[in-house]
N, C-alpha and C positions, 0 to 999 in steps of 0.2 A: 406227214411231210406236206399235205395239202393245206393244213392250217398255217404252217410256216410260210408257204407260198403266198397265201391270202394277206397275211400280215405284211410281208415284204411288199406285195403289190400295193396295199393300201399306203404304206409309208412312201413309196415312190410316187403315187398320185398326189399325196399331200405335199411332198416336197417340190413336185413340179408347179404347183400352185397356178399362178396367173399365166403360164405359157403352156397350157394343156391343149390337147387336141380337141376337136369338135366332131360333128357329124351325127350327133344324136345318140352316141353310146354312153352308157351308164358310167358315171365316174370320171368322164372326160368332159369338163366344161369348156365352152369357147372362152379362151382366156385372154383377158385384158389387152395387153399391147401385142399379143401374138395369137389372134384368133385363127384357128385352122377350120377352114369351111370346105366341106366337101360339095362338089357340084355334080350331081348324078347325071350320067350321060346316056344310059342305056335301060332296056327293060330288065337287065340283070341286076340293077340297083333296086334296093328295097329298104324297108325299115329294119332297124336292129332286131325287133321282135321276130321278124320273118327270115332273117338272114341265116345261112349255113356256112357262109365263108365271111370272115371279118378282115377286110384288107385295110392296112395302114400304110401310109406313105410319108416319109420324113426326109428332109433335107438336113444332112449332118455336116454341111461344108460351110465354113467361114469364108473360104476363098471364093465360093460361088454363093453369095447370101441369098439370091433368088434363082431357082432353076425350074425349068419346064420339065414335068415328067408325064409321060404317056404310058398307060398300061393298057394292054389289049388282052382280052380272054378269047382265045381262038382268034378270030378276026374281028371282034367287037370291041370298040374302045370303051372302057369303063372309067378311065382316069385321063384327063387332059387338061392340066393347069399348072399355074406357077406355084411353088412351094418356097416359103421363106424359112431361112435357117432358125431364126427366133431363138437364139441362144442354145440351139440344139435340143429343144424340148418342145418340139411341135409335131405331133403325130396326128395326121388327118385320117379320119376313119371313113371307109366306104364299105357299108354292109351290102353284101351280094347274095342273090339266090341263084345257085348253080345246080344243074342237074347231077345226080350221082355219076361217079366215074372220073376219069382223068381229064384234066384241062390244061391246054398249053398257054403260058403267059409270055407275053413279050413286053419288055420294059425299055423305053428309050428316053434319053435326055439329049438336049442340045440337037435333036433331030436324028441322031444316030442310035441304032439299036444297041443297047449295052449288054443286055443279058436276056436269056430265055429260062423259063423254069416250068415245072409241071406240078400241079396240085391234083391229089386224089381226094375228092369229096365222097365221104362215106354216105351210106343210105341214112335216112332220118332215124333218130335224132342226132346223128353225128355232125360235128362242125369242124372247121378249120380256121386257124388264124395265120395270116400271111403278113409279113412285115417287109416292105420295100424301102431300103435306106440308100440314099445317094451320099457318096463320099468323094473327097478329092485328095486324101492323104493315104498313100503316097502319090496316087494318080486317080484320075476319074474313074469311078467304079460304081456299080450298084449291087448290093447284097440283097438276096431274097431268102428269108427264112420262113419255113412252113412249120406250124406246130398243130398238134391235135389238142393242145391245152391252151387256155388263154394266156396271152403275153403278160409280162410283168407289169407294164404300165396301164393295162385295160381293165 
């Protein structure tokens, strides 16, 4: 099963081509017309090699082609920037180093808190992958997906 996942992930990354994400994560180049550039904001930000939480943010809305997304871990802002829809193929990577245990996430767009989520960070060498997706169909919303396995496009 793991081999099949790896093949599917590689196929997706190759299919995304020029509109991939950035942020220094392997397999996700900064892409041509749609560069995804992470701007680290806190001491929780780290290199991909040192990260135990791999946070990705994406704008999946053609209705709002650019949206400002703010992500706080506890009361510390780790993301605060505009995200371009880029054909819906633009995942921006934010590698984080969080202490073991539960952490509260607060995600806001357009200045309003949209959703809250929790992430349980396991002891080393455990890792978590968190994908924050902004949508406007059928209404403005944010999905947060937490996984103990790498996500398909990473």
